[in-house]
Every structure is written in C-alpha cells, then in structure tokens.
C-alpha positions in Angstrom: 10.0 -3.4 22.6 8.1 -0.4 23.6 4.9 0.2 22.9 6.2 3.1 20.5 8.3 1.0 18.3 5.5 -2.0 18.5 2.6 0.5 17.6 5.0 1.8 14.3 5.9 -2.1 13.3 2.5 -3.3 13.5 1.1 -0.1 12.1 3.9 -0.8 8.7 3.0 -4.0 8.8 -0.1 -3.2 8.0 0.2 -0.9 5.0 2.4 -3.4 3.3 -0.3 -6.0 4.0 -2.7 -3.5 2.0 -0.3 -2.4 -0.5 0.5 -6.1 -1.5 -3.1 -6.6 -1.5 -3.7 -3.8 -4.0 -0.9 -5.2 -6.2 -2.1 -8.3 -6.6 -5.9 -7.0 -7.4 -3.9 -4.9 -9.8 -2.5 -8.0 -11.5 -5.7 -9.6 -11.9 -7.5 -6.5 -13.6 -4.2 -6.4 -16.5 -5.2 -10.4 -16.7 -8.1 -10.0 -17.2 -8.1 -7.4 -19.6 -5.4 -9.1 -21.8 -7.8 -12.3 -21.6 -10.7 -10.3 -23.1 -8.3 -8.7 -25.7 -7.3 -12.1 -26.5 -10.5 -13.6 -26.9 -11.9 -10.8 -29.2 -8.7 -10.9 -31.6 -9.7 -15.2 -32.2 
C-alpha cells in the first residue's frame, strides 16, 4: 500500500470508531431516559 492510501485508511478507521462510540453513547442516553420514565410511572 502506498503511504497516501494507508493514511486515508487510517483516518477512515478512526472516524468509524468515533461514530460507533457516539452511537453507543446515544443508545445509553436513550435507555437511561426510558428507565427514568418507567420508574416515574410506577
């Protein structure tokens, strides 16, 4: 692989990893809100 292609692949991998963590965090936020609403309803 050339250096340019390797650099592009590394940046793409870093962006995908960041996006995955962001989506996971958003899922946890939604879950905690759902739990709060459920506990309030009881």
